[in-house]
N, C-alpha and C positions, 0 to 999 in steps of 0.2 A: 504494500500500500504506500501511497505517496500523498503529500499535502499539496493542494492547489490554492495559491493565493491566501493561505492561512484559513481556508474555509473548512479544513478538516480532512479526514482520510478519504481517499478515493481508491476504490478497488479497480485495478486494471489487469486484465489477463491476456497474454499473447497466445494465439491459437495457430497451429500448423495443420489442422484438420477440421472438418465440419463439426459443428456442435449444435445440440438442441438445448436451448436455454430453458430454465425453469422460472416460475414465479418467485422462488426464493432468491434468484439472482437479480431481481429488480434493483435498479440503482447502480449497477456495475457497468464498466466499460470494457470493451473487447477490441483487440487489434489482430491483424494478420501478420504481425512481425515474425519473420522466420519462415513464412509459408513459401512453398515452391510453386504453388498454383492457386486456383480459385478456392476460397473458403466460403462456405454458406452457413449462416447462423439461422436456425429455425426458432421462431418465437413461440411462446406458449399461447394458449387461448387468451385473447385480449380481455383484460379486466381493468376497470378504472383504477388508475394509480400506478400501474406497471410502467416502468421506463428503463431504457437501455441505451447505451452509447457505443458507437463503433468508430474506430479510427484506422485509416490505411497507413500501415507502417512499412510496407514493402509494395512495390508496383505490381501487384496482382489483384484480381477482382475480389472484393469483399462484398458478398451478397447477403441481404437480410430478407428472409422469407416470412410472410405472415402465416399464421396457423391455418391449415386447411383452406377454406374458401373465403377467409377474411381478407380485408383490403388495407392498404396503406395510402393515406392521402398525402399528396405532394404539398410541401409548404408554400410553394409559389402560387399555386392555383386553388388548393383545397380540394381538388378533384381526386376522388379515390381511384386507385389503380384497378385493373381488372382483378377479379377474385383470384386469390392465391398467387398473384404476380409479385416478384421480389423487387426491391430497390437495390442499387449497387453503386460502388465507387471503386476507383482503381488507381488514383494518383496519390502519391505519398502526401500525407497531411489532410486529405479530404476526411470529413467526418459525417456520420449519420447519427442523429439522436431521435429515438422513437419513444413516444409516450402515449398511453391510452387515457384520454381525457373525458370521453363521453361514451 
């Protein structure tokens, strides 16, 4: 764990393989640092209050999959993606933060 701007502990985990996240991991950040290829993170069923962060640490695709037929809304438009469609990033330093608010 590390401290960000004196705001307290931040849990960051580097992944080199796909991972299915749990509700208990809400509030954590995940990177693809050390990955040699695409890493996909599968989210649990959306429940109000769950939130996760993702950061590209190596120039490989980091994809975030909603659970089943759920959707992820784009921050620029608010328009939901197609059911079950992931969002992704692949440039070092790009970040995705997902939160279930409603």
